[in-house]
N, C-alpha and C positions, 0 to 999 in steps of 0.2 A: 418432767423432762430434765435431764442433767445438763449442767453448764458446759461440760467438756465437748458436747456435740451440738453444733449449730443447727437450728431448725432448717429444713430443706426448702421451705416456702419463701425464705428471704432472698431478695434479689441482690443484696450486697455481699453475700457470701457465696463462694464457689461451691459447686456440687462436689460431693465426694466421687471420685472416679475409681473404678476397679482397675487394677493393673492386669493386663492380659497375661495368660500363662506363657504364651510364646510371643516373643517380641519380634515385630517386623523389622527387617533390615532397613537401615536408613541410607539414603544415597542422595546425591545432588542430581536432580533430574535434568537440570540444564547442562551440567558437565557431561552427563551420560548422553544427552541428546547431541551435544557437539561431537562427542566420540562417534556416535552412530552416523552422523552426517559425514565425518571425515572417512570413516570406514566405507560407507556407501559410495562416496566420491572416489576412493581408491579402487574399489571393486569395479567401477565402471570405466577403468582406464585400460589402455593397451598394455601398459607395463604389468598390471595384475594378470592379464591373460597370458602374457609371455612367461611370467614367473610360474604361474600355475601349470602351464603346458610343460615347461622345463622340469618342474617338480615331478609331474606325473610320468614323463618320459624317463627321467633318471630312476624313479621308483621301479617302473616296469623293466627298464634295462638292467638295473641291478639285480632284480629278482628273477630275471631270465638268464642273464649271462654270468653272474657271479658263481663261484663254487657253491656246491650244495650246502655245505656247513655254514656259509655266510649269508645265505638267503633267509629273510625273515617273513616273507609273504609270498607263498608259492602261487602258481598259475591263476587260480580264479581271483587272486588279489582281493581277498575278503577284507583284509585290514585297510587297504587303500580305499575300497568302497565305503567302509565304515568311516574313515577319516573325511572323505569327500561328503558323505551324508551329514556328518557332524558339522562340517564347515557350512554346508548349505542350510542346516537347521538353525545355525546362529546367524547366518548372513540374511536370511529372509526377514526375520523380525527387525533386525537392525536397519535394513533398507526400508521397511515399512515405517519404522519410527522416523527415519530421516524424511520420508515422503510426507508424513503427517506434519512434521515441523515445517516443512516447506509449504504445505497447503495452508497452515495457519498463518505463515508470513504472507502468502499470496492473498489471503482473505483480508488481512490488515492493510496491505498495499492497495487492494481493490477498493476497500472502504475509504481510504484516504483519497484515492483518485476520484471516487464518486463524490466525496465532499468538496474536493477542489473543483470538479466540474459543476457542481451545484452553485458554488460561490461564483465561478466564472459566468455561469448562465445568469445568475441574479445581477451581477455587475453589467453584463451586456444588456439586459432588459432595462436597468436603471439608465445606462448611457443612451439607449435608444429613446427612452422617454425624455431624457434631457435634450437630445438632439431635436426631437419633435417639438418640444416646447420652445427651443431656440428658433426653430424655423417659423413657428407661429408668431413669436415675438418679433422676429426680423420682418415678417410679412406686415406687421402693424407699424413698424418704424418707418418714418418718412425718409425717403432716399434723397440724395443731393439733387437729382434731376427734378424730383417732385417739388422740393423746396424752391428751386430756381424758377420752375414754371409758375408756382404760386406767387413768388415775389414779382415776376414779370407781369403777371395778371394784376396784382395790386398796384404796381407802378403804372400800368396802362390805365387802371381805374383812376388813380390819382391824377394822371396827366389829363384825362378826360374831365375830371372835376375842376382842375385848374383852368383848362380851356373854357369850360362852361362858366366858371366864375369870372374869367377875364372878359368873356363875351358880354356878360351882364354889366360889368363895370365900364367898359368902353363906350357904349351908347350914351350913358348919362354924362360923360365928360364933354 
């Protein structure tokens, strides 16, 4: 094996690549997508419909009313039909591209919403468990009224013991 050519089985050397005979055109797909979205957004406006209607009316009016030697598209308006077909053939893929980009954005937003909802649900479950444990803890905590009643009971028991002790001490005196 010659030293000028690296062996193909080594992982630290890049593979030799063949150059294609015809090179694919390069373009910025993001910039093209933004253009498609702006184009689709413009085509969906009343302004576009007004401009297109005015263009077609002027075209037809010119080719019907202008002198014969200035007309460039006679009655069946073949050239107008060709231009409108060409415009539609470019508009449809651009609109589809814009819709695909919007669908991708919608999927990302839906996934983010789903994750936010899952976090909120987990937080609500955690808070519900905390509230339940607090209720259980509060149920075991002695209230002020309970402590007062226990202290009164102890006081009355002590008073009874004192009276019983005084009764035993008095007869022997």
